[in-house]
LOKOLZA-163371 format. One line per 2 residues: number of its first residue (from 1); their letters; for each residue z, y, x of N, C-alpha, C. Coordinates in nm, 4 decimals. Layout:
BEGIN
NUM> A> Z,Y,X,Z,Y,X,Z,Y,X ~ ...
END
This chain:
BEGIN
1> MT> 14.0790,2.2770,7.7334,14.0562,2.3567,7.8503,13.9290,2.3079,7.9191 ~ 13.8464,2.4014,7.9611,13.7223,2.3676,8.0294,13.7524,2.3374,8.1750
3> RN> 13.6954,2.2296,8.2216,13.7071,2.1931,8.3616,13.5690,2.1945,8.4222 ~ 13.5647,2.2087,8.5522,13.4380,2.2163,8.6225,13.4295,2.1072,8.7279
5> AL> 13.3096,2.0545,8.7437,13.2817,1.9604,8.8521,13.1996,2.0352,8.9552 ~ 13.2437,2.0276,9.0794,13.1771,2.0983,9.1875,13.1370,1.9981,9.2936
7> GL> 13.0112,2.0012,9.3329,12.9617,1.9136,9.4385,12.9142,1.9957,9.5558 ~ 12.9592,1.9614,9.6766,12.9169,2.0298,9.7992,12.8079,1.9484,9.8676
9> FR> 12.7020,2.0169,9.9079,12.5868,1.9525,9.9704,12.5586,2.0180,10.1041 ~ 12.5001,1.9393,10.1949,12.4667,1.9920,10.3268,12.3291,2.0594,10.3273
11> DP> 12.2356,2.0111,10.2472,12.1006,2.0687,10.2489,12.0624,2.1196,10.1087 ~ 11.9730,2.2172,10.1018,11.9384,2.2779,9.9731,11.8590,2.1867,9.8809
13> DS> 11.7795,2.0968,9.9373,11.6966,2.0107,9.8523,11.7808,1.9159,9.7675 ~ 11.8840,1.8575,9.8276,11.9686,1.7675,9.7498,12.0514,1.8446,9.6470
15> AL> 12.0935,1.9654,9.6800,12.1667,2.0476,9.5821,12.0758,2.0842,9.4655 ~ 11.9524,2.1176,9.4952,11.8566,2.1515,9.3900,11.8246,2.0294,9.3042
17> AA> 11.8140,1.9134,9.3681,11.7886,1.7900,9.2928,11.9073,1.7564,9.2026 ~ 12.0290,1.7778,9.2538,12.1486,1.7514,9.1722,12.1539,1.8454,9.0530
19> AG> 12.1217,1.9719,9.0734,12.1206,2.0677,8.9622,12.0157,2.0275,8.8591 ~ 11.9007,1.9796,8.9056,11.7969,1.9332,8.8134,11.8394,1.8096,8.7357
21> RL> 11.9078,1.7166,8.8015,11.9567,1.5969,8.7314,12.0616,1.6334,8.6269 ~ 12.1511,1.7266,8.6622,12.2520,1.7701,8.5650,12.1876,1.8381,8.4454
23> KG> 12.0883,1.9216,8.4716,12.0179,1.9897,8.3618,11.9441,1.8872,8.2759 ~ 11.8830,1.7877,8.3396,11.8123,1.6829,8.2663,11.9053,1.5904,8.1889
25> AG> 12.0310,1.5800,8.2340,12.1280,1.4940,8.1665,12.1925,1.5627,8.0470 ~ 12.1558,1.6877,8.0217,12.2074,1.7559,7.9031,12.3167,1.8571,7.9290
27> FE> 12.3526,1.8797,8.0541,12.4513,1.9833,8.0834,12.3841,2.1187,8.0698 ~ 12.4550,2.2107,8.0055,12.3900,2.3354,7.9652,12.3511,2.4269,8.0801
29> RP> 12.4479,2.4682,8.1591,12.4179,2.5654,8.2622,12.4795,2.5272,8.3962 ~ 12.4156,2.4413,8.4720,12.4672,2.4185,8.6070,12.4407,2.5425,8.6926
31> EL> 12.5367,2.5759,8.7761,12.5227,2.6914,8.8651,12.5049,2.6422,9.0070 ~ 12.4219,2.7132,9.0809,12.3931,2.6769,9.2187,12.4407,2.7907,9.3077
33> MS> 12.5267,2.7592,9.4050,12.5746,2.8591,9.5005,12.5170,2.8260,9.6369 ~ 12.4630,2.9285,9.7026,12.3913,2.9040,9.8263,12.4105,3.0211,9.9230
35> PI> 12.4181,2.9930,10.0538,12.4263,3.1030,10.1502,12.2905,3.1698,10.1754 ~ 12.1824,3.1038,10.1360,12.0476,3.1578,10.1551,11.9682,3.1413,10.0257
37> PI> 11.8622,3.2180,10.0075,11.7778,3.1973,9.8891,11.7073,3.0625,9.8961 ~ 11.6968,2.9960,9.7831,11.6302,2.8664,9.7752,11.5069,2.8818,9.6872
39> HG> 11.3929,2.8425,9.7405,11.2700,2.8488,9.6626,11.2642,2.7306,9.5670 ~ 11.2240,2.7575,9.4442,11.2100,2.6521,9.3461,11.3249,2.6429,9.2473
41> VE> 11.4214,2.7323,9.2587,11.5363,2.7281,9.1673,11.4918,2.7581,9.0247 ~ 11.3986,2.8519,9.0090,11.3530,2.8892,8.8749,11.2819,2.7728,8.8058
43> EV> 11.2106,2.6913,8.8824,11.1420,2.5774,8.8223,11.2414,2.4715,8.7745 ~ 11.3521,2.4563,8.8466,11.4500,2.3534,8.8119,11.5462,2.4022,8.7032
45> LG> 11.6076,2.5180,8.7241,11.7088,2.5675,8.6313,11.6536,2.6604,8.5237 ~ 11.5310,2.7039,8.5405,11.4730,2.7972,8.4447,11.4978,2.9402,8.4897
47> PK> 11.4095,3.0310,8.4521,11.4265,3.1693,8.4959,11.5448,3.2346,8.4257 ~ 11.6114,3.3236,8.4985,11.7203,3.3994,8.4385,11.6598,3.5168,8.3630
49> KS> 11.7104,3.5384,8.2447,11.6627,3.6498,8.1631,11.7399,3.7755,8.2020 ~ 11.6676,3.8818,8.2285,11.7298,4.0080,8.2645,11.7448,4.0953,8.1408
51> VI> 11.8619,4.1516,8.1232,11.8864,4.2399,8.0092,11.8751,4.3862,8.0494 ~ 11.8449,4.4130,8.1749,11.8415,4.5504,8.2229,11.7313,4.6294,8.1537
53> KR> 11.6175,4.5659,8.1268,11.5085,4.6386,8.0620,11.5461,4.6829,7.9210 ~ 11.6306,4.6076,7.8537,11.6767,4.6486,7.7202,11.7680,4.7703,7.7295
55> FT> 11.8538,4.7721,7.8315,11.9387,4.8889,7.8529,11.8532,5.0129,7.8769 ~ 11.7474,4.9978,7.9571,11.6593,5.1102,7.9870,11.5893,5.1598,7.8618
57> LV> 11.5402,5.0684,7.7789,11.4729,5.1074,7.6552,11.5667,5.1816,7.5615 ~ 11.6857,5.1273,7.5407,11.7816,5.1917,7.4500,11.8236,5.3275,7.5051
59> GG> 11.8477,5.3341,7.6362,11.8838,5.4622,7.6976,11.7732,5.5651,7.6843 ~ 11.6485,5.5220,7.7056,11.5360,5.6143,7.6910,11.5205,5.6642,7.5479
61> LL> 11.5343,5.5731,7.4525,11.5238,5.6151,7.3116,11.6358,5.7111,7.2730 ~ 11.7572,5.6800,7.3153,11.8691,5.7706,7.2861,11.8502,5.9056,7.3543
63> GA> 11.7965,5.9045,7.4757,11.7694,6.0297,7.5460,11.6636,6.1129,7.4766 ~ 11.5568,6.0482,7.4295,11.4510,6.1224,7.3591,11.5039,6.1825,7.2291
65> IS> 11.5785,6.1034,7.1552,11.6331,6.1527,7.0283,11.7321,6.2659,7.0532 ~ 11.8202,6.2478,7.1519,11.9202,6.3518,7.1767,11.8567,6.4776,7.2361
67> GF> 11.7547,6.4631,7.3200,11.6875,6.5809,7.3765,11.6170,6.6622,7.2707 ~ 11.5426,6.5940,7.1833,11.4735,6.6673,7.0771,11.5735,6.7284,6.9788
69> TL> 11.6793,6.6537,6.9470,11.7807,6.7060,6.8553,11.8522,6.8260,6.9150 ~ 11.8824,6.8210,7.0439,11.9473,6.9338,7.1096,11.8608,7.0589,7.1022
71> AA> 11.7330,7.0451,7.1339,11.6428,7.1611,7.1315,11.6227,7.2129,6.9895 ~ 11.6036,7.1221,6.8944,11.5812,7.1639,6.7555,11.7069,7.2270,6.6968
73> WT> 11.8224,7.1693,6.7238,11.9467,7.2222,6.6698,11.9766,7.3619,6.7266 ~ 11.9495,7.3786,6.8559,11.9692,7.5089,6.9174,11.8737,7.6120,6.8584
75> AV> 11.7485,7.5732,6.8346,11.6511,7.6661,6.7770,11.6884,7.7039,6.6345 ~ 11.7439,7.6121,6.5581,11.7840,7.6414,6.4200,11.9140,7.7215,6.4179
77> LY> 12.0046,7.6922,6.5095,12.1331,7.7598,6.5136,12.1188,7.9052,6.5579 ~ 12.0356,7.9301,6.6569,12.0116,8.0659,6.7072,11.8658,8.1026,6.6812
79> VH> 11.8363,8.1409,6.5601,11.6983,8.1685,6.5211,11.6529,8.3002,6.5839 ~ 11.5367,8.2919,6.6507,11.4742,8.4111,6.7058,11.3504,8.4419,6.6232
81> PT> 11.3196,8.5674,6.6071,11.1962,8.5995,6.5350,11.0761,8.5451,6.6121 ~ 10.9936,8.4701,6.5423,10.8789,8.4069,6.6090,10.7460,8.4563,6.5546
83> GG> 10.7457,8.5593,6.4752,10.6209,8.6176,6.4265,10.5453,8.5268,6.3332 ~ 10.6132,8.4569,6.2456,10.5467,8.3731,6.1476,10.5203,8.2314,6.1938
85> RP> 10.5446,8.2019,6.3205,10.5260,8.0648,6.3691,10.6473,7.9806,6.3322 ~ 10.6319,7.8483,6.3291,10.7462,7.7638,6.2931,10.8576,7.7723,6.3974
87> II> 10.9796,7.7524,6.3504,11.0959,7.7569,6.4390,11.0979,7.6342,6.5311 ~ 11.0727,7.5167,6.4739,11.0725,7.3924,6.5517,10.9269,7.3553,6.5791
89> TL> 10.8875,7.3682,6.7044,10.7513,7.3330,6.7450,10.7576,7.2244,6.8521 ~ 10.6572,7.1418,6.8555,10.6587,7.0275,6.9462,10.6390,7.0630,7.0946
91> PP> 10.5377,7.1411,7.1336,10.5107,7.1559,7.2775,10.6296,7.2021,7.3617 ~ 10.7034,7.3061,7.3235,10.8148,7.3432,7.4118,10.9310,7.2432,7.4074
93> FL> 10.9452,7.1716,7.2979,11.0562,7.0768,7.2861,11.0283,6.9459,7.3592 ~ 10.9017,6.9185,7.3894,10.8685,6.7950,7.4602,10.9217,6.7943,7.6032
95> II> 10.9393,6.9114,7.6627,10.9882,6.9175,7.8008,11.1320,6.8653,7.8078 ~ 11.2207,6.9188,7.7240,11.3592,6.8725,7.7266,11.3689,6.7289,7.6758
97> TY> 11.2821,6.6917,7.5815,11.2809,6.5538,7.5326,11.2453,6.4579,7.6457 ~ 11.1439,6.4928,7.7238,11.1028,6.4098,7.8370,11.2142,6.3986,7.9406
99> EM> 11.2730,6.5109,7.9769,11.3774,6.5106,8.0789,11.4993,6.4299,8.0351 ~ 11.5390,6.4421,7.9099,11.6543,6.3664,7.8599,11.6210,6.2167,7.8497
101> TI> 11.4947,6.1853,7.8190,11.4530,6.0449,7.8170,11.4693,5.9828,7.9544 ~ 11.4237,6.0527,8.0565,11.4356,6.0027,8.1936,11.5820,5.9922,8.2350
103> LF> 11.6621,6.0956,8.2071,11.8019,6.0957,8.2472,11.8795,5.9822,8.1809 ~ 11.8681,5.9704,8.0493,11.9423,5.8653,7.9800,11.8899,5.7265,8.0167
105> GI> 11.7597,5.7133,8.0390,11.7036,5.5851,8.0809,11.7578,5.5409,8.2156 ~ 11.7683,5.6332,8.3100,11.8214,5.6001,8.4428,11.9697,5.5644,8.4344
107> LA> 12.0457,5.6435,8.3611,12.1894,5.6149,8.3482,12.2127,5.4805,8.2794 ~ 12.1335,5.4500,8.1774,12.1479,5.3214,8.1086,12.1053,5.2062,8.1993
109> TV> 12.0056,5.2274,8.2849,11.9631,5.1240,8.3789,12.0744,5.0934,8.4789 ~ 12.1388,5.1960,8.5300,12.2498,5.1751,8.6234,12.3644,5.1027,8.5533
111> LG> 12.3953,5.1425,8.4305,12.4999,5.0749,8.3541,12.4626,4.9284,8.3282 ~ 12.3371,4.9032,8.2915,12.2910,4.7664,8.2691,12.2981,4.6825,8.3949
113> FL> 12.2653,4.7424,8.5085,12.2762,4.6701,8.6357,12.4205,4.6327,8.6645 ~ 12.5115,4.7275,8.6468,12.6525,4.6991,8.6742,12.7067,4.5909,8.5828
115> IS> 12.6653,4.5925,8.4570,12.7120,4.4903,8.3633,12.6524,4.3544,8.3984 ~ 12.5227,4.3491,8.4284,12.4604,4.2197,8.4583,12.5020,4.1659,8.5949
117> AR> 12.5433,4.2543,8.6856,12.5943,4.2105,8.8160,12.7422,4.1749,8.8094 ~ 12.8008,4.1892,8.6915,12.9407,4.1558,8.6645,13.0375,4.2412,8.7449
119> FP> 13.0066,4.3717,8.7525,13.0994,4.4688,8.8114,13.1562,4.5520,8.7003 ~ 13.2767,4.5554,8.6717,13.3833,4.4729,8.7250,13.3773,4.3331,8.6643
121> AI> 13.4403,4.2384,8.7285,13.4369,4.1000,8.6818,13.5166,4.0871,8.5525 ~ 13.4491,4.0404,8.4485,13.5145,4.0220,8.3198,13.5925,3.8910,8.3201
123> RE> 13.5342,3.7902,8.3798,13.6032,3.6620,8.3895,13.5981,3.6158,8.5342 ~ 13.6937,3.5372,8.5700,13.7018,3.4847,8.7043,13.5921,3.3805,8.7246
125> RI> 13.5162,3.3948,8.8299,13.4122,3.2970,8.8609,13.4592,3.2072,8.9737 ~ 13.4017,3.0905,8.9788,13.4378,2.9949,9.0835,13.3753,3.0409,9.2146
127> YV> 13.4559,3.0402,9.3179,13.4087,3.0768,9.4503,13.4528,2.9704,9.5494 ~ 13.3588,2.9242,9.6290,13.3870,2.8249,9.7320,13.3479,2.8889,9.8649
129> PE> 13.4439,2.9091,9.9552,13.4130,2.9783,10.0814,13.3060,2.9097,10.1659 ~ 13.2949,2.7788,10.1549,13.1957,2.7061,10.2345,13.0531,2.7485,10.2012
131> TA> 13.0304,2.7935,10.0770,12.8948,2.8317,10.0369,12.8510,2.9630,10.0993 ~ 12.9420,3.0362,10.1587,12.9045,3.1595,10.2275,12.8637,3.1328,10.3712
133> VD> 12.8859,3.0089,10.4185,12.8569,2.9781,10.5576,12.7409,2.8796,10.5718 ~ 12.7650,2.7540,10.5309,12.6632,2.6531,10.5593,12.6543,2.5421,10.4555
135> RF> 12.7146,2.5550,10.3415,12.7097,2.4515,10.2386,12.6444,2.5054,10.1118 ~ 12.5980,2.4135,10.0309,12.5376,2.4453,9.9019,12.6217,2.3769,9.7953
137> AV> 12.6510,2.4477,9.6894,12.7379,2.3921,9.5857,12.6673,2.3954,9.4512 ~ 12.6938,2.2929,9.3729,12.6470,2.2868,9.2343,12.7716,2.2743,9.1480
139> VV> 12.7850,2.3662,9.0525,12.9016,2.3681,8.9642,12.8532,2.3529,8.8215 ~ 12.9224,2.2686,8.7448,12.8881,2.2518,8.6046,13.0174,2.2478,8.5234
141> AC> 13.0181,2.3176,8.4107,13.1350,2.3195,8.3227,13.1305,2.1983,8.2305 ~ 13.2459,2.1364,8.2119,13.2566,2.0178,8.1268,13.3700,2.0396,8.0274
143> SS> 13.3437,2.0080,7.9021,13.4445,2.0297,7.7988,13.5336,1.9083,7.7757 ~ 13.4906,1.7915,7.8189,13.5722,1.6710,7.7993,13.5785,1.5904,7.9289
145> DD> 13.6714,1.4956,7.9326,13.6859,1.4118,8.0519,13.5673,1.3186,8.0715 ~ 13.5058,1.2748,7.9614,13.3870,1.1887,7.9735,13.2724,1.2638,8.0411
147> LL> 13.2512,1.3882,7.9987,13.1455,1.4690,8.0605,13.1776,1.4972,8.2060 ~ 13.3046,1.5195,8.2355,13.3457,1.5461,8.3730,13.3177,1.4251,8.4630
149> QR> 13.3485,1.3056,8.4161,13.3217,1.1850,8.4947,13.1720,1.1625,8.5110 ~ 13.0956,1.1900,8.4050,12.9502,1.1752,8.4125,12.8910,1.2738,8.5136
151> AE> 12.9407,1.3983,8.5115,12.8915,1.4990,8.6061,12.9275,1.4604,8.7490 ~ 13.0490,1.4098,8.7689,13.0890,1.3677,8.9033,13.0023,1.2533,8.9547
153> SI> 12.9692,1.1576,8.8674,12.8843,1.0463,8.9116,12.7431,1.0946,8.9438 ~ 12.6907,1.1891,8.8668,12.5572,1.2442,8.8967,12.5589,1.3164,9.0301
155> LH> 12.6653,1.3922,9.0567,12.6754,1.4643,9.1839,12.6879,1.3665,9.3009 ~ 12.7653,1.2600,9.2847,12.7766,1.1592,9.3915,12.6426,1.0916,9.4163
157> EA> 12.5712,1.0554,9.3084,12.4409,0.9897,9.3233,12.3387,1.0798,9.3913 ~ 12.3514,1.2107,9.3718,12.2568,1.3046,9.4322,12.2856,1.3290,9.5799
159> GA> 12.3972,1.2772,9.6290,12.4256,1.2888,9.7720,12.5267,1.3955,9.8076 ~ 12.6184,1.4251,9.7186,12.7202,1.5259,9.7487,12.8165,1.4738,9.8542
161> EE> 12.8480,1.5577,9.9521,12.9470,1.5224,10.0531,13.0858,1.5139,9.9924 ~ 13.1116,1.6052,9.9007,13.2442,1.6139,9.8402,13.2283,1.6601,9.6962
163> VR> 13.3060,1.6012,9.6078,13.3063,1.6414,9.4674,13.4488,1.6808,9.4316 ~ 13.4629,1.8011,9.3754,13.5951,1.8509,9.3392,13.6022,1.8762,9.1895
165> RI> 13.7237,1.8638,9.1381,13.7515,1.9047,9.0005,13.8223,2.0388,9.0067 ~ 13.7700,2.1351,8.9339,13.8281,2.2685,8.9338,13.8567,2.3078,8.7895
167> AE> 13.9821,2.3378,8.7607,14.0185,2.3835,8.6265,13.9785,2.5291,8.6101 ~ 13.9585,2.5719,8.4853,13.9206,2.7108,8.4558,14.0299,2.8032,8.5071
169> GD> 13.9916,2.9031,8.5857,14.0882,2.9961,8.6408,14.1204,2.9686,8.7871 ~ 14.1003,2.8463,8.8330,14.1211,2.8142,8.9746,13.9930,2.8475,9.0498
171> S> 14.0067,2.8860,9.1740,13.8870,2.9059,9.2546,13.9096,2.8682,9.3984
END
């Protein structure tokens, strides 16, 4: 069972330093909870990769393919006399292709946002009410008791007011 070490800090600099020490000590993903934005988090923990742009690309491609297929299939299914011109032509079909690209791209972007924002929550995340008011918390997952003790000592050395052990599922 995965256990978590949580350290509560009074100021953001010590919480950021603790997260940096945990990351430097080999812990994979320390999480930082804060009531306000903290500058410098990306330098310490690394930038978060956004997957929303991939959702937008896939949605746009699916929209373009489905828009062109819809127009072409309709033109082939209900053939009108065109006076020797081809049945499937690009210029009139580009309008519906463009519109479907935009529509599917927007819908996929909204879906990607909801998934990356964790709505609905797939797994229970740790929540500490103090971090919504005036405390800063650093949480790190530990797979063994040795790692848990090491994380607790790093958090104490960084100046944590309180260090808690939280089992997976507790919050």
